[in-house]
C-alpha positions as CSV (number, residue, x, y, z in Angstrom):
1,M,0.0,-0.2,-0.1
2,R,1.7,3.1,-0.7
3,R,1.9,5.7,2.3
4,W,1.1,9.3,1.3
5,I,2.8,11.9,3.3
6,S,1.3,15.2,3.9
7,F,3.6,18.4,2.9
8,N,3.4,19.4,6.6
9,Q,5.3,15.9,7.8
10,V,8.0,16.8,4.9
11,S,8.4,20.2,6.2
12,S,8.8,19.0,9.8
13,S,10.9,16.1,9.0
14,V,13.2,18.7,7.1
15,S,13.0,21.3,9.8
16,T,13.7,18.6,12.4
17,N,16.8,17.5,10.6
18,S,18.1,21.0,9.7
19,T,17.9,21.8,14.1
20,I,19.7,18.3,14.7
21,G,22.3,19.4,11.7
22,I,22.8,22.9,13.1
23,A,23.4,21.3,16.9
24,L,26.0,18.7,15.6
25,F,27.7,21.6,13.8
26,L,27.9,23.9,16.7
27,L,29.1,20.9,18.8
28,G,31.7,19.8,16.4
29,M,32.9,23.7,16.0
30,V,33.2,23.5,19.8
31,L,34.8,20.2,20.0
32,M,37.6,21.3,17.1
33,T,38.4,24.5,18.6
34,C,39.1,23.3,22.2
35,M,41.4,20.7,20.4
36,D,42.9,23.9,18.5
37,A,43.6,25.0,22.0
38,A,44.6,21.6,23.8
39,V,47.4,21.7,20.7
40,K,48.6,25.2,21.6
41,W,48.9,24.0,25.2
42,L,50.7,21.1,24.1
43,V,53.2,22.9,21.2
44,E,54.2,25.9,23.0
45,D,57.1,24.3,24.8
46,R,56.2,20.7,25.8
47,V,55.5,18.6,22.2
48,H,56.8,18.7,18.7
49,V,54.1,19.2,15.9
50,I,55.5,16.4,14.2
51,Q,55.2,14.0,17.6
52,L,51.6,15.7,17.9
53,L,50.7,14.6,13.8
54,V,52.3,11.2,14.2
55,V,50.7,10.1,17.4
56,R,47.4,11.6,16.3
57,S,47.2,9.8,13.1
58,C,48.1,6.8,14.6
59,I,45.1,6.9,17.4
60,I,42.7,8.2,14.5
61,G,43.3,5.2,11.9
62,L,43.3,2.7,14.7
63,L,39.6,4.4,16.3
64,M,38.2,4.4,12.7
65,F,39.6,0.5,11.8
66,V,38.2,-0.7,15.3
67,Y,34.9,1.1,14.8
68,F,34.7,0.0,11.6
69,S,35.5,-3.5,12.3
70,A,33.3,-3.7,15.1
71,K,30.5,-2.7,12.8
72,R,31.6,-5.0,9.7
73,Q,31.8,-2.2,7.5
74,L,35.5,-2.2,6.8
75,S,34.4,-1.8,2.7
76,Q,33.6,1.7,3.8
77,L,37.4,2.5,4.1
78,K,38.7,0.9,1.0
79,P,39.6,3.5,-1.7
80,D,38.9,3.5,-5.4
81,R,41.3,5.6,-6.5
82,L,44.5,4.9,-4.6
83,G,46.6,7.2,-6.4
84,A,44.5,10.1,-5.9
85,Q,43.6,9.7,-2.0
86,T,47.7,8.9,-1.5
87,L,48.6,12.2,-3.0
88,R,46.0,14.1,-1.4
89,G,46.6,12.7,1.9
90,L,50.8,13.4,1.4
91,L,49.8,16.8,0.3
92,G,47.4,17.2,2.9
93,F,49.9,17.3,5.5
94,L,50.3,21.1,5.3
95,A,47.5,21.7,6.1
96,P,47.4,20.4,10.2
97,F,51.3,21.1,10.0
98,G,51.0,24.7,9.2
99,F,48.0,25.5,11.7
100,F,49.9,23.8,14.7
101,I,53.3,25.3,13.7
102,A,51.3,28.8,13.7
103,L,49.9,28.0,17.1
104,K,53.2,27.6,18.7
105,Y,53.6,31.3,17.7
106,L,50.5,33.2,17.5
107,P,47.3,33.7,20.2
108,L,44.6,31.1,19.0
109,T,42.0,34.0,18.0
110,A,44.7,35.6,15.6
111,V,45.3,32.1,13.8
112,T,41.7,31.2,13.6
113,V,40.9,35.3,11.9
114,V,43.5,34.6,9.1
115,F,42.8,30.9,8.7
116,F,39.3,32.3,7.6
117,S,41.1,33.5,4.5
118,N,40.5,29.4,3.4
119,I,37.0,31.0,2.0
120,F,38.5,33.1,-0.2
121,M,41.2,30.4,-1.5
122,I,38.4,27.8,-2.1
123,T,36.2,30.7,-4.3
124,L,39.8,30.9,-6.3
125,A,40.0,26.9,-6.5
126,S,36.6,26.7,-7.3
127,A,36.8,29.0,-10.5
128,L,40.0,27.6,-11.8
129,F,39.6,23.8,-10.9
130,L,35.8,23.1,-11.1
131,K,34.9,26.0,-13.6
132,E,32.4,27.2,-11.2
133,K,30.9,30.7,-12.3
134,V,32.2,33.5,-9.9
135,G,30.2,36.8,-10.3
136,V,31.4,40.3,-9.6
137,Y,30.0,40.4,-6.1
138,R,32.1,37.5,-5.2
139,W,35.6,38.7,-6.8
140,S,35.1,42.0,-4.7
141,A,34.1,40.0,-1.8
142,V,37.5,38.0,-2.1
143,A,39.8,41.2,-2.8
144,L,38.2,42.7,0.1
145,G,38.7,40.1,2.5
146,Y,42.2,39.4,1.1
147,V,42.7,43.1,2.4
148,G,41.3,42.6,5.7
149,V,43.7,39.4,6.1
150,M,46.4,42.0,5.3
151,I,45.4,44.1,8.5
152,A,44.6,41.2,10.6
153,I,48.3,40.4,10.1
154,K,50.5,42.4,12.6
155,P,53.8,40.7,13.6
156,T,55.0,42.3,16.9
157,A,57.4,40.2,18.0
158,E,60.3,37.4,16.5
159,G,58.7,34.3,15.2
160,E,55.3,36.3,14.5
161,L,55.2,36.6,10.6
162,F,56.4,33.4,10.5
163,G,53.2,32.0,12.2
164,Y,51.1,34.1,10.0
165,M,52.6,32.8,6.7
166,M,52.2,28.9,7.9
167,T,48.5,29.9,8.8
168,L,48.4,31.2,5.0
169,V,50.0,28.3,4.1
170,S,47.6,25.7,5.9
171,S,44.9,28.0,4.9
172,A,45.7,27.2,1.2
173,T,46.1,23.5,2.1
174,Y,42.8,23.5,3.3
175,A,41.5,25.0,0.3
176,F,42.9,22.2,-1.8
177,L,41.7,19.5,0.7
178,F,38.2,20.8,0.1
179,I,38.2,20.8,-3.4
180,S,40.2,17.6,-3.9
181,G,37.9,15.9,-1.8
182,K,34.9,17.5,-3.7
183,R,36.3,15.7,-6.8
184,L,36.8,12.5,-5.2
185,G,33.6,12.7,-3.8
186,T,32.1,11.2,-6.4
187,T,33.8,7.8,-6.0
188,E,35.3,7.9,-2.5
189,S,33.4,7.3,0.6
190,S,33.9,10.1,3.1
191,E,35.1,7.5,5.6
192,S,37.7,6.3,3.1
193,L,38.8,10.4,2.5
194,V,39.2,10.9,6.1
195,L,41.1,7.7,6.8
196,F,43.6,8.1,3.7
197,Y,44.3,11.9,4.6
198,N,45.3,11.2,8.4
199,L,47.4,8.5,7.0
200,G,49.1,10.6,4.5
201,V,49.4,13.1,7.2
202,G,50.9,10.4,9.6
203,V,53.3,9.1,6.8
204,V,54.9,12.7,6.3
205,A,55.4,13.2,9.7
206,L,57.3,9.9,10.0
207,F,59.9,10.9,8.0
208,W,61.0,13.7,10.2
209,L,60.1,12.2,13.5
210,A,63.8,10.1,14.4
211,G,65.4,13.8,14.4
212,V,62.5,15.6,16.7
213,W,61.6,12.9,18.9
214,Q,62.0,13.9,22.8
215,P,60.6,11.9,25.8
216,L,57.1,12.4,26.5
217,A,55.6,12.6,30.2
218,T,52.4,11.1,31.5
219,S,50.6,14.4,30.9
220,D,51.6,15.0,27.4
221,W,50.5,11.4,26.6
222,L,47.1,11.8,27.8
223,G,47.1,15.1,26.1
224,L,47.7,13.8,22.8
225,L,45.3,11.1,23.2
226,L,42.7,13.9,24.4
227,V,43.5,15.7,20.7
228,S,43.2,12.5,18.7
229,V,40.0,11.6,20.5
230,V,38.1,15.0,20.5
231,A,39.6,15.5,16.8
232,V,37.6,12.3,15.5
233,F,34.1,13.4,17.3
234,G,34.7,16.7,16.2
235,Q,35.0,15.7,12.6
236,Y,32.4,13.1,13.1
237,C,29.9,15.7,14.3
238,L,31.0,17.9,11.5
239,T,29.9,15.5,8.8
240,Q,26.9,14.2,10.1
241,A,25.3,18.0,10.3
242,F,26.4,18.5,6.3
243,A,24.2,15.2,6.2
244,L,21.4,16.4,7.7
245,A,21.5,20.3,6.7
246,E,22.2,22.6,4.0
247,A,25.5,23.8,3.6
248,S,24.4,27.4,3.1
249,L,22.4,27.1,6.2
250,L,25.8,25.9,8.2
251,A,28.8,27.8,6.6
252,P,27.8,31.1,8.3
253,L,28.3,29.2,12.1
254,N,31.6,28.7,11.3
255,Y,32.2,32.1,13.2
256,V,31.4,30.3,16.6
257,S,34.9,29.4,16.4
258,L,36.2,32.8,16.2
259,V,34.1,33.9,19.3
260,L,35.1,30.8,21.4
261,A,39.0,30.9,20.2
262,L,38.4,34.6,21.8
263,I,36.8,33.5,24.7
264,L,40.1,30.9,25.3
265,D,42.8,33.0,24.5
266,W,41.1,35.3,27.4
267,V,40.6,32.7,30.0
268,L,43.4,30.3,29.2
269,W,46.4,32.6,28.0
270,Q,45.0,36.1,29.4
271,T,45.3,37.4,25.8
272,V,43.1,40.1,23.8
273,P,43.3,40.9,20.3
274,G,44.5,44.0,19.6
275,A,42.8,46.7,17.7
276,Q,44.0,45.8,14.2
277,T,43.4,42.2,14.6
278,I,39.6,43.1,15.4
279,L,39.4,45.1,12.5
280,G,40.7,42.6,10.0
281,A,38.5,39.8,11.6
282,I,35.3,42.2,11.3
283,I,36.6,42.8,7.1
284,I,37.1,38.9,6.7
285,V,33.6,38.1,8.3
286,G,31.8,40.5,6.6
287,S,33.4,39.6,3.3
288,S,33.0,35.9,3.8
289,A,29.8,36.0,4.3
290,L,29.3,37.7,1.2
291,V,31.0,34.9,-0.6
292,I,28.7,32.4,1.3
293,Y,25.2,34.5,0.5
294,R,26.0,34.5,-3.4
295,Q,27.6,30.9,-3.5
296,H,23.5,30.3,-1.8
297,Q,21.9,32.5,-4.5
298,Q,23.9,30.8,-7.4
299,E,22.9,27.3,-5.5
300,S,19.2,28.3,-5.4
301,K,18.7,29.6,-8.9
302,R,20.5,26.3,-10.0
303,A,17.9,24.3,-8.1
304,M,14.7,26.3,-9.4
305,A,16.3,25.9,-12.9
306,S,16.1,22.0,-12.8
C-alpha cells in the first residue's frame, strides 16, 4: 500500500533534520576549537608538532579501524582511487602542520582569523579547477577579504610573521583538500577520504620523527590522546551535520569558532586581540559572509532551474 505523506510532515521532518544538523555543527565547532586550544598548550614548549601529528594519525586510524570492524563495514574504508587519495593525503600534511606550527607562535584568535582566508581560497580554486561561475560580487568580496587578512597580520615579535605565513599555507592547503575532496567524493566514501588523509599526514610526519623525537611525560601522552579523540568526534559531528542540513545554512556558523577562540585566549592565556586584529576580523567575516550569501543565491537559482 502506498504511504501518503503530507507537506506538513515533510516540512516538519526537514526542519527537525536541520535543527539536529545545526546542533551537531555547533558541537563539532566547539570540539575542534577546544582541540586547537589543547594543541596550542602542547606545542608551545612541551611537544613537537611532528610528534603530535604522528601520534594523532595513528590513534585516528586505529579508532576508525576498530569502529568499522565492529560494525563489519570495513569496505567503507576501501578507496577506489588509491593513487589520488594517497597524493591528497601526502600533500594535505601541510594543513595541520602549518596550523599547529602557527599556534606555537600566535594567539589562538589570530590564527583563527587568518585561517578564515580559506573561504576566499576555496572560491578561487572553485573558479580555476571546478569551473564554477564566480560573479563580480564574489570576486569583490574575495579582494576585500584579503585586505582584511593583510590588516589582521600584525607581527610584533620574532617568529610571529612566520606564524602568520604558516597559517596562510595551512589555509591554502585546506582549500586544496576541500576541492580535491569534492572531486573525489563522486567515487570515494567520506570515511575513506578521512582515513587516507590522516594516514598521509602520519606517513609524511614519520619521515621527520627520528630527528625531533623527545621524551614525553604522562600528561603529554594523555594530552595527545585527548587531542586525537576530540578530533575524531569533532569531525564526525561536522560530517553528520552536513548530511542533515544544507551547507548554506551551516556555513555562517563557522564564526562560532572565532568567538570561542577569543574566549579561550582570554581565559587560558590572558590574551586579548588588538584593534588591528579585530578590524581585520570584521572585514574577513563580512567579506566571507557575502561570498557565502552569493553562493547560496547561485545554488538556489540552479535548484529552481532544474
